C-alpha positions as CSV (number, residue, x, y, z in Angstrom):
1,M,-30.4,-14.3,34.0
2,P,-28.2,-13.4,31.2
3,G,-28.9,-12.8,27.7
4,T,-26.8,-12.9,24.6
5,V,-23.4,-11.4,23.8
6,L,-25.3,-9.1,21.3
7,E,-27.5,-7.4,24.0
8,N,-24.7,-7.6,26.9
9,L,-21.5,-6.3,24.9
10,S,-20.7,-2.8,25.6
11,G,-20.6,-0.3,22.6
12,K,-17.0,0.1,22.4
13,K,-16.2,-3.5,22.6
14,L,-18.8,-4.5,20.2
15,S,-17.3,-1.5,17.6
16,V,-14.0,-3.3,17.9
17,L,-15.4,-6.4,17.2
18,V,-17.2,-5.0,13.9
19,S,-14.4,-3.3,12.9
20,I,-11.9,-6.5,13.1
21,L,-14.8,-8.5,10.9
22,L,-14.8,-5.8,8.6
23,I,-11.0,-5.9,8.1
24,C,-10.9,-9.4,7.8
25,Q,-13.6,-9.3,5.1
26,L,-11.7,-6.4,3.3
27,V,-8.4,-8.6,3.5
28,C,-10.2,-11.8,1.9
29,F,-11.0,-9.5,-1.1
30,L,-7.6,-8.1,-1.3
31,V,-6.2,-11.3,-1.2
32,G,-8.3,-12.6,-4.1
33,G,-7.7,-9.4,-6.1
34,F,-4.0,-9.2,-5.8
35,M,-2.5,-12.3,-4.5
36,A,-4.7,-15.1,-6.3
37,S,-4.5,-15.5,-10.0
38,S,-7.7,-16.1,-12.1
39,P,-9.5,-19.1,-10.9
40,A,-9.4,-20.9,-14.2
41,G,-7.0,-21.2,-17.1
42,T,-7.7,-22.2,-20.9
43,Q,-5.4,-23.6,-23.6
44,G,-6.3,-24.3,-27.2
45,I,-4.2,-27.2,-28.7
46,Y,-4.6,-28.3,-32.3
47,A,-4.9,-31.7,-33.1
48,T,-2.2,-33.4,-35.2
49,V,-3.6,-35.6,-37.8
50,C,-1.9,-39.2,-38.0
51,Y,-2.0,-41.9,-40.7
52,D,-3.3,-45.4,-39.3
53,E,-2.6,-48.2,-41.8
54,S,-4.4,-50.5,-39.7
55,A,-7.8,-48.6,-39.9
56,G,-8.2,-48.6,-35.9
57,T,-7.6,-52.4,-35.7
58,T,-4.8,-51.7,-33.2
59,D,-4.6,-50.3,-29.8
60,K,-1.4,-48.5,-30.7
61,W,-1.1,-45.0,-28.9
62,F,-0.4,-42.4,-31.6
63,T,1.7,-39.6,-30.7
64,S,3.1,-36.5,-32.7
65,E,6.2,-38.2,-32.6
66,N,5.8,-41.6,-33.7
67,C,3.3,-41.1,-36.6
68,K,2.8,-40.5,-40.1
69,R,1.4,-36.9,-40.3
70,I,-1.4,-36.1,-42.8
71,D,-2.1,-32.4,-43.9
72,L,-6.0,-32.4,-44.4
73,Q,-5.7,-29.3,-46.5
74,N,-3.5,-31.1,-48.9
75,E,-5.4,-33.0,-51.3
76,G,-2.6,-34.9,-52.6
77,E,-2.3,-36.6,-49.0
78,T,-5.7,-37.3,-48.3
79,R,-6.5,-38.6,-51.7
80,G,-7.7,-42.3,-51.4
81,L,-7.5,-42.5,-47.3
82,S,-10.6,-43.4,-45.2
83,P,-11.7,-41.8,-42.2
84,K,-10.9,-45.1,-40.4
85,N,-7.2,-44.3,-41.2
86,L,-7.2,-41.3,-39.6
87,V,-6.2,-40.5,-35.8
88,F,-6.5,-37.0,-34.3
89,V,-3.8,-36.8,-31.8
90,V,-3.8,-34.4,-28.8
91,Q,-1.0,-34.4,-26.1
92,L,-1.8,-32.3,-23.0
93,P,-0.3,-29.9,-21.8
94,L,0.9,-27.8,-24.4
95,S,4.7,-28.8,-25.4
96,M,5.8,-25.6,-24.0
97,T,4.6,-26.3,-20.5
98,P,7.4,-27.6,-18.0
99,G,6.7,-30.6,-16.2
100,G,3.5,-31.0,-17.5
101,F,0.2,-30.5,-15.6
102,S,0.3,-29.7,-11.6
103,R,-1.8,-31.3,-9.0
104,W,-2.4,-27.9,-7.9
105,Q,-4.7,-27.7,-11.2
106,Q,-7.3,-30.0,-9.6
107,N,-9.3,-30.9,-12.5
108,L,-9.6,-30.7,-16.5
109,I,-12.4,-30.2,-18.9
110,G,-12.2,-30.7,-22.8
111,V,-14.3,-29.2,-25.5
112,L,-13.7,-29.8,-29.0
113,Q,-14.0,-27.6,-31.7
114,I,-14.2,-29.0,-35.3
115,D,-14.0,-26.9,-38.5
116,L,-15.9,-27.8,-41.4
117,V,-15.6,-26.4,-44.9
118,H,-17.8,-26.5,-47.9
119,I,-17.8,-29.4,-50.5
120,P,-19.9,-28.2,-53.6
121,P,-22.7,-29.1,-54.6
122,L,-23.4,-30.6,-50.9
123,M,-25.2,-28.9,-48.3
124,L,-24.4,-29.2,-44.6
125,D,-27.4,-29.9,-42.2
126,P,-27.8,-27.4,-39.6
127,I,-27.6,-30.0,-36.8
128,V,-24.4,-32.3,-37.2
129,E,-24.3,-35.6,-35.6
130,L,-21.2,-37.1,-34.7
131,T,-20.0,-40.1,-33.7
132,L,-16.6,-40.0,-31.5
133,H,-14.2,-42.7,-30.8
134,A,-12.1,-41.4,-27.9
135,K,-9.4,-42.9,-26.1
136,L,-7.5,-41.0,-23.3
137,G,-4.3,-41.9,-21.7
138,Y,-1.8,-40.6,-19.2
139,K,2.0,-40.9,-18.1
140,N,4.1,-39.3,-15.7
141,E,7.6,-37.7,-15.6
142,G,10.3,-40.3,-16.8
143,A,7.6,-42.8,-18.2
144,K,8.1,-43.8,-21.7
145,E,4.5,-45.7,-22.3
146,W,1.3,-44.5,-22.1
147,S,-1.3,-45.9,-19.7
148,H,-4.9,-46.3,-20.4
149,Y,-7.2,-43.9,-18.5
150,A,-10.6,-44.2,-20.3
151,S,-12.1,-44.9,-23.5
152,A,-15.7,-44.4,-25.2
153,V,-17.6,-44.0,-28.1
154,E,-19.9,-41.3,-27.8
155,K,-22.4,-39.2,-29.7
156,R,-22.3,-35.4,-29.8
157,L,-24.7,-32.9,-31.6
158,M,-22.9,-29.7,-33.1
159,D,-24.9,-26.8,-34.5
160,C,-23.5,-25.0,-37.6
161,S,-24.7,-22.4,-39.8
162,G,-23.5,-20.4,-43.0
163,D,-24.5,-17.8,-45.3
164,G,-26.4,-18.3,-48.9
165,S,-27.2,-21.5,-50.5
166,S,-25.0,-24.2,-51.9
167,E,-24.7,-22.7,-55.2
168,T,-23.3,-19.4,-54.0
169,K,-20.7,-20.9,-51.6
170,L,-17.4,-21.4,-52.8
171,D,-14.9,-24.6,-52.2
172,G,-13.6,-24.6,-49.2
173,Y,-16.0,-22.1,-47.8
174,A,-16.1,-22.3,-43.7
175,Y,-18.9,-23.1,-41.5
176,S,-19.4,-21.8,-38.2
177,C,-20.2,-24.7,-35.8
178,S,-20.7,-25.1,-31.9
179,V,-18.2,-26.5,-29.7
180,V,-19.0,-29.6,-28.2
181,P,-18.2,-31.3,-24.7
182,L,-15.9,-34.0,-24.8
183,F,-14.8,-34.7,-21.3
184,E,-14.5,-33.7,-17.7
185,M,-11.9,-35.1,-15.4
186,G,-12.4,-34.6,-11.4
187,S,-8.5,-34.7,-10.7
188,L,-5.3,-34.0,-12.5
189,Y,-3.0,-36.5,-10.6
190,H,-0.8,-37.3,-13.6
191,D,1.9,-35.3,-15.5
192,F,0.6,-35.7,-19.2
193,Y,-2.5,-36.8,-21.0
194,I,-3.1,-37.8,-24.5
195,L,-6.2,-38.1,-26.6
196,N,-6.7,-40.3,-29.8
197,L,-9.8,-39.2,-31.5
198,R,-11.5,-41.2,-34.3
199,L,-14.4,-40.4,-36.5
200,P,-15.1,-43.6,-38.6
201,D,-17.7,-43.7,-41.5
202,D,-19.3,-47.0,-40.6
203,N,-22.9,-47.5,-40.9
204,G,-23.4,-44.2,-42.2
205,Q,-21.7,-42.6,-39.2
206,N,-20.1,-39.0,-39.5
207,N,-21.8,-38.4,-43.0
208,F,-22.3,-34.5,-42.5
209,K,-21.7,-33.5,-45.8
210,A,-18.4,-31.4,-45.6
211,K,-14.7,-31.6,-45.1
212,I,-13.0,-31.7,-41.8
213,D,-10.2,-28.7,-42.1
214,D,-9.1,-28.9,-38.6
215,I,-9.8,-29.8,-34.8
216,Q,-8.8,-27.9,-31.6
217,L,-9.2,-29.3,-28.0
218,H,-10.1,-26.4,-25.5
219,I,-9.0,-27.3,-22.2
220,I,-10.1,-25.5,-19.2
221,H,-8.3,-26.3,-15.6
222,M,-8.1,-24.5,-12.4
223,N,-4.9,-22.2,-11.8
224,G,-2.5,-23.7,-9.2
225,G,-2.1,-20.2,-7.8
226,F,-5.4,-19.5,-7.1
227,T,-5.8,-23.1,-5.7
228,M,-2.8,-22.4,-3.2
229,I,-4.5,-19.4,-2.1
230,W,-8.0,-20.9,-1.7
231,M,-6.4,-24.1,0.4
232,I,-4.6,-21.3,2.6
233,M,-8.1,-19.6,3.4
234,K,-9.3,-23.0,4.4
235,F,-6.5,-23.9,6.6
236,V,-6.8,-20.6,8.3
237,F,-10.8,-20.6,8.6
238,F,-11.2,-24.2,9.6
239,P,-9.8,-24.2,13.0
240,I,-11.1,-20.7,13.6
241,V,-14.7,-22.0,13.0
242,V,-14.4,-25.3,15.1
243,A,-13.0,-23.3,18.0
244,T,-15.9,-21.0,17.5
245,I,-18.6,-23.6,17.4
246,I,-17.0,-25.2,20.6
247,W,-17.0,-22.0,22.4
248,F,-20.6,-21.6,21.5
249,W,-22.0,-24.9,22.7
250,R,-20.1,-24.9,25.9
251,R,-21.7,-21.4,26.8
252,V,-25.1,-23.1,25.7
253,C,-24.5,-26.2,27.6
254,I,-23.4,-24.2,30.9
255,L,-27.1,-23.0,31.1
256,S,-29.9,-24.6,33.1
257,R,-32.4,-24.4,30.2
258,T,-32.7,-26.3,27.0
259,P,-31.2,-25.2,23.9
260,A,-33.4,-23.1,21.9
261,L,-34.4,-23.8,18.0
262,L,-32.2,-21.0,16.7
263,E,-29.3,-22.3,18.9
264,Y,-29.7,-25.7,17.4
265,M,-29.6,-24.0,14.2
266,L,-26.6,-22.1,14.8
267,L,-24.9,-25.3,15.8
268,S,-26.1,-27.3,12.6
269,L,-24.9,-24.0,10.6
270,G,-21.6,-24.1,12.0
271,G,-21.1,-27.7,11.6
272,A,-22.0,-27.4,7.9
273,L,-19.6,-24.6,7.3
274,A,-16.7,-26.5,9.2
275,F,-17.7,-29.6,6.6
276,L,-17.0,-26.9,3.7
277,D,-14.1,-25.6,5.2
278,L,-12.2,-28.8,5.7
279,P,-9.4,-29.0,3.5
280,I,-9.9,-32.2,1.7
281,E,-8.4,-31.0,-1.3
282,Y,-5.1,-30.9,0.0
283,L,-5.0,-35.0,-0.2
284,T,-5.3,-34.5,-3.8
285,L,-1.6,-33.8,-4.1
286,Y,-0.9,-37.1,-2.8
287,F,-3.8,-39.5,-3.8
288,D,-5.7,-39.8,-7.1
289,M,-9.4,-38.9,-5.9
290,P,-11.4,-38.3,-9.2
291,F,-14.5,-38.3,-7.2
292,M,-13.5,-34.7,-5.6
293,L,-15.6,-32.6,-8.1
294,L,-18.6,-34.6,-6.8
295,L,-17.8,-34.3,-3.0
296,S,-17.1,-30.7,-3.7
297,D,-20.5,-30.2,-5.1
298,I,-22.2,-32.2,-2.2
299,R,-20.6,-30.2,0.3
300,Q,-21.6,-27.1,-1.4
301,G,-25.2,-28.3,-1.5
302,I,-25.1,-29.3,2.2
303,F,-23.7,-25.6,3.1
304,Y,-26.5,-24.1,0.7
305,S,-29.5,-25.9,2.1
306,M,-28.3,-25.1,5.9
307,L,-27.8,-21.5,5.1
308,L,-30.9,-21.0,3.4
309,S,-32.9,-23.0,6.0
310,F,-30.9,-20.8,9.0
311,W,-32.0,-17.6,7.5
312,L,-35.7,-18.5,7.2
313,V,-35.6,-19.7,10.7
314,F,-33.5,-16.8,12.0
315,S,-36.2,-14.2,10.6
316,G,-39.1,-16.6,11.7
317,E,-37.8,-16.8,15.5
318,H,-37.7,-12.8,15.2
319,M,-41.0,-12.3,13.5
320,L,-42.4,-12.1,17.3
321,I,-45.7,-13.1,15.8
322,Q,-47.1,-16.8,17.3
323,D,-50.6,-17.3,18.2
324,N,-50.2,-19.9,20.7
325,G,-47.6,-20.6,23.5
326,E,-46.0,-23.6,22.2
327,K,-42.4,-24.0,22.1
328,N,-41.0,-23.4,18.6
329,S,-39.7,-26.3,16.6
330,L,-38.7,-27.1,13.0
331,K,-42.4,-28.5,12.5
332,M,-43.3,-24.8,12.3
333,Y,-41.2,-24.4,9.4
334,W,-42.1,-27.4,7.5
335,K,-43.6,-25.4,4.4
336,H,-40.5,-23.2,4.1
337,L,-37.9,-26.1,4.7
338,S,-39.4,-28.7,2.2
339,A,-39.2,-26.1,-0.4
340,I,-35.6,-26.1,0.3
341,V,-35.0,-29.7,0.8
342,I,-36.8,-30.3,-2.5
343,G,-34.7,-27.6,-4.6
344,C,-31.4,-29.0,-3.1
345,T,-32.6,-32.5,-3.8
346,S,-33.2,-31.9,-7.1
347,L,-29.8,-30.2,-7.9
348,L,-28.1,-33.3,-6.1
349,I,-29.8,-35.6,-8.5
350,F,-29.0,-33.4,-11.4
351,D,-25.3,-33.4,-10.2
352,L,-25.3,-37.6,-9.5
353,C,-26.7,-38.0,-13.1
354,E,-23.5,-36.2,-14.9
355,R,-20.7,-36.3,-12.3
356,G,-21.3,-39.4,-10.8
357,V,-21.4,-41.4,-14.1
358,Q,-18.2,-39.6,-15.1
359,L,-16.4,-41.2,-12.2
360,R,-16.2,-44.2,-14.6
361,N,-16.9,-42.7,-18.0
362,P,-15.0,-38.9,-18.4
363,F,-16.4,-38.5,-21.7
364,Y,-20.0,-38.7,-20.3
365,T,-22.4,-35.7,-20.3
366,I,-25.9,-34.9,-20.0
367,W,-25.8,-32.6,-22.8
368,V,-25.5,-34.8,-25.6
369,T,-29.1,-34.8,-26.3
370,P,-31.7,-32.2,-27.0
371,I,-33.8,-33.5,-24.3
372,G,-30.7,-33.7,-21.9
373,T,-29.7,-30.2,-22.9
374,N,-33.1,-28.8,-22.4
375,L,-33.6,-30.7,-18.8
376,A,-30.1,-29.3,-17.8
377,L,-30.9,-25.7,-18.7
378,S,-34.2,-26.3,-17.2
379,F,-32.5,-27.1,-13.8
380,I,-30.3,-24.4,-13.9
381,I,-32.9,-21.7,-14.9
382,L,-35.3,-23.0,-12.4
383,A,-32.7,-23.0,-9.6
384,G,-31.8,-19.2,-10.6
385,M,-35.6,-18.4,-10.5
386,S,-35.9,-20.5,-7.1
387,A,-33.0,-18.7,-5.6
388,S,-34.7,-15.2,-6.6
389,I,-38.0,-16.2,-5.3
390,Y,-36.4,-17.2,-2.0
391,F,-34.4,-14.0,-1.5
392,I,-37.9,-12.2,-2.2
393,F,-39.7,-14.1,0.3
394,L,-36.8,-13.7,2.6
395,C,-36.9,-9.9,2.5
396,Y,-40.7,-9.9,3.2
397,M,-40.1,-11.9,6.3
398,I,-37.2,-9.4,7.3
399,W,-39.7,-6.6,6.6
400,R,-42.4,-8.0,8.6
401,V,-39.5,-8.3,11.4
402,F,-38.8,-4.5,11.3
403,R,-42.4,-3.7,11.3
404,N,-43.3,-5.6,14.1
405,I,-40.2,-4.3,16.0
406,S,-41.4,-0.7,15.1
407,I,-44.7,-1.3,16.4
408,K,-43.2,-2.5,19.7
409,R,-41.3,0.5,20.3
410,T,-44.3,2.6,20.6
411,A,-44.0,1.1,24.3
412,L,-40.7,2.6,24.9
413,P,-41.8,6.2,26.1
414,S,-43.9,4.5,28.8
415,M,-41.0,3.0,30.4
416,S,-38.4,3.9,32.9
417,T,-35.3,5.4,31.6
418,A,-33.0,2.3,32.2
419,R,-35.5,0.0,30.9
420,R,-35.8,2.5,27.4
421,L,-32.3,2.5,26.9
422,H,-32.0,-1.1,27.5
423,Y,-34.3,-2.0,24.6
424,E,-33.5,1.0,22.5
425,G,-29.9,-0.3,22.2
426,I,-30.8,-4.0,21.8
427,I,-33.4,-3.1,18.8
428,Y,-30.7,-0.9,17.1
429,R,-28.2,-3.5,17.3
430,F,-30.4,-6.2,16.0
431,N,-31.6,-3.9,13.1
432,F,-28.0,-3.5,12.2
433,L,-27.8,-7.3,12.3
434,M,-30.7,-8.1,10.3
435,L,-29.2,-5.7,7.5
436,A,-26.1,-7.4,7.2
437,T,-28.2,-10.8,6.9
438,V,-29.9,-9.1,3.8
439,V,-26.6,-8.0,2.6
440,C,-24.8,-11.4,3.0
441,A,-28.3,-13.2,1.5
442,A,-28.1,-10.9,-1.7
443,V,-24.5,-11.8,-2.2
444,T,-25.1,-15.4,-1.6
445,I,-28.0,-15.6,-4.1
446,I,-26.0,-13.7,-6.9
447,T,-22.8,-15.9,-6.5
448,F,-24.9,-18.9,-6.8
449,I,-26.8,-18.1,-10.1
450,F,-23.4,-17.0,-11.2
451,G,-21.7,-19.9,-10.3
452,Q,-24.6,-22.3,-11.8
453,V,-24.1,-20.2,-15.0
454,S,-20.5,-19.9,-15.4
455,D,-19.8,-24.0,-14.3
456,D,-21.8,-25.2,-17.4
457,Q,-21.4,-22.1,-19.9
458,H,-18.9,-24.0,-22.2
459,N,-21.9,-26.8,-22.6
460,W,-24.1,-24.5,-24.7
461,D,-22.1,-21.5,-26.0
462,D,-21.8,-21.5,-29.8
463,G,-17.6,-21.0,-29.5
464,M,-15.1,-20.7,-26.9
465,D,-14.7,-16.9,-28.1
466,D,-17.8,-16.0,-26.1
467,I,-16.8,-18.1,-23.0
468,D,-15.5,-15.7,-20.3
469,I,-13.6,-17.8,-17.6
470,E,-11.6,-14.8,-16.0
471,I,-14.1,-14.5,-13.1
472,A,-12.4,-12.2,-10.6
473,S,-10.8,-14.1,-8.0
474,A,-11.6,-11.3,-5.5
475,M,-15.5,-12.3,-5.7
476,Y,-14.5,-16.2,-4.7
477,T,-12.2,-15.2,-1.5
478,G,-14.5,-12.2,-0.9
479,V,-17.7,-14.3,-0.7
480,Y,-16.0,-17.5,0.9
481,G,-14.7,-15.2,3.7
482,M,-17.9,-13.4,4.0
483,W,-19.6,-16.8,4.9
484,N,-17.0,-17.7,7.7
485,I,-17.3,-14.1,8.8
486,Y,-20.7,-13.7,9.1
487,I,-21.5,-17.4,10.5
488,C,-18.6,-16.8,13.0
489,A,-20.0,-13.4,14.1
490,M,-23.8,-15.0,14.5
491,L,-22.1,-17.7,16.8
492,M,-20.4,-15.0,19.0
493,L,-22.9,-12.8,19.3
494,Y,-25.7,-15.2,19.7
495,A,-23.9,-17.0,22.4
496,P,-25.1,-16.8,26.1
497,S,-23.5,-13.9,27.9
498,H,-21.9,-14.6,31.3
499,K,-22.7,-10.8,32.2
500,Q,-25.2,-9.6,34.8
501,W,-27.3,-6.8,34.8
502,P,-25.9,-4.0,37.1
503,T,-27.8,-1.7,39.3
504,E,-30.4,0.8,37.8
505,P,-28.0,3.4,36.6
506,I,-26.9,3.1,32.8
507,C,-23.5,5.2,33.3
508,G,-21.3,4.9,36.3
509,E,-20.3,7.8,38.5
510,H,-17.7,8.8,36.1
511,G,-20.0,8.4,33.0
512,E,-18.7,5.0,32.0
513,E,-20.5,3.0,29.7
514,V,-22.1,0.3,31.2
515,E,-22.8,-3.1,29.3
516,F,-26.2,-4.2,28.5
517,S,-27.6,-7.2,30.2
518,R,-31.1,-8.6,30.9
519,L,-33.3,-6.6,33.2
520,P,-34.0,-8.1,36.8
521,T,-37.6,-8.2,35.7
522,D,-37.1,-10.1,32.7
523,P,-37.2,-13.6,34.4
524,S,-37.7,-15.5,31.2
525,P,-34.9,-18.5,31.7
526,N,-36.2,-20.3,28.3
527,E,-35.7,-17.2,26.2
528,I,-32.2,-16.5,24.4
529,S,-32.9,-12.7,23.9
530,S,-34.4,-10.0,25.8
531,L,-35.9,-8.6,22.6
532,T,-38.4,-11.6,22.4
533,S,-39.0,-11.1,26.3
534,F,-39.6,-7.5,25.7
535,A,-42.1,-8.2,22.5
536,T,-44.1,-10.5,24.7
537,A,-44.4,-8.2,27.6
538,T,-45.5,-5.3,25.4
539,V,-48.4,-7.1,23.7
540,L,-49.8,-8.4,26.6
541,L,-49.6,-4.9,28.2
542,Y,-50.2,-2.7,25.2
543,G,-51.5,-4.8,22.4
544,I,-50.7,-5.2,18.8
545,D,-50.9,-1.5,18.0
546,G,-49.1,-0.3,21.1
547,T,-52.1,0.8,23.2
548,R,-52.4,-0.2,26.9
549,G,-54.8,-3.2,27.3
550,G,-53.5,-5.7,25.2
551,R,-55.7,-8.9,24.6
552,E,-54.5,-11.2,27.3
553,G,-53.2,-14.7,25.9
554,H,-52.5,-13.5,22.5
555,V,-48.8,-14.2,22.9
556,F,-46.3,-12.6,20.1
557,S,-43.1,-14.1,20.9
558,P,-41.3,-17.1,19.1
559,F,-39.5,-18.0,22.0
560,T,-42.2,-18.8,24.7
561,H,-42.4,-21.9,26.2
562,G,-46.2,-22.5,27.6
563,S,-48.9,-20.3,27.9
564,N,-48.5,-20.4,32.0
565,D,-44.9,-18.9,31.7
566,V,-45.9,-16.2,29.6
567,L,-48.9,-15.0,31.9
568,L,-46.5,-15.2,34.7
569,S,-43.7,-12.9,32.9
570,A,-46.6,-10.4,31.8
571,R,-47.5,-10.1,35.4
572,K,-44.0,-9.7,36.8
573,V,-43.2,-7.0,34.0
574,N,-46.7,-5.3,34.7
575,F,-45.6,-5.0,38.3
576,A,-42.5,-3.3,37.4
577,Y,-44.3,-0.9,35.1
578,H,-46.4,0.4,37.9
579,Q,-43.2,0.6,40.2
């Protein structure tokens, strides 16, 4: 009965395969480091102040070309004007950008920075409540008129601070105020955008006891160069992953046994990765798809939940500890998997509460109130803590795997040379694969925490100067490539092998290396790995601590399918041992 490719592949072929995978991983890092631009870019655009003689009763679009400009720092121009007469106009992108936005830039985030100055003897409150009447429009290259995109009346809270009391502050003293999130758009389908912003003083609104000196809009967008590299990688990885999944499952279906739990998990993980690799973003170049941010988060969440679940099952299936002879199923892992499902579902609900609403109102954000801000920060902190706890628990499970394997290795010196070399090679390869799994898990958890913090950093930072969006492209392309390479490697190495165990010698007549395969005395047709068959037999023959005379019926294998099959396998192995 053949085992897995990991067991049967010769050392030379395995070295070549690992070398190719490492080279691919290095290429993914180099592509991001030397070919791709930074993932995100930013622009700071000062608003043009326009005079509206209708005091907000008109639907006219105010632009920097067709309005009467007002200089807020000139008291002669502002004397006698009401806040209703002022419209703050921001045209996106900067006028120096030829052709406007590119659809390769994918999405747009707007963050508002309002500069306030002191008016003696008034004293600014530490928390300023803003009421913003915002209207967003668009037009494409060659169009003359602006079209309506979205409009809303939103409230924002702004933290301000200043040194000294109102008596010690001079007229014109500048307060230090935090930035406030204004809008988030899931697509950049049009070439140009315009923002008309009003801060009326009706019913006591915007009475913050200070004078507006200036308003600046900071926009954050994806860089087109990075998006191109990202899509190229998806176009390369997607067919490779799909082909690997088909090849893996065809090999599983050829066997006479039913697929094992680990094989089902590998198939599901490959499907989640293929869904993540599917280059749907390419459609945004031809269609307006504002839901793409939400869809990307859902795809990422499905992949994360499947990957985290796979690692738990993968380590659990190789724990080599089970007190009964029943076939393993997901029911055995319900406690571990339920925690992952609850965590991912919570993040999905949090995402739907914000980006789901933003499909209709891009000005909406959950960060507008102290309760919403605390709730959002709690979700992010809880997600980071949960990811860290998960990694610690995964390391504990893998440590138990190594510990149990080391106990089983005490039986190797008593075996024949062929059997001992066979299992030593398998254990060495498996240990290397488990270490690679730990590294992949650590990088994934770090990237997840870092991504959660960086995605919402602009919502709580005090100023745009503190926001670092120059994240290394090599990190994104490297981690993305690592996921694809690792999962493809798992599908290839854990696929059933077609190689058969040769005659007794490990080396041929001229000393050539012979590929590993399942021993003829390993007749367990329902196990996908010789390692688990070896663990079952050694426990039955030698006991938990490796001494001969183990307790019969106490099975230590996760791939056992019934106690009768285990006892039959143990008797056959015992017969081979005496021979």
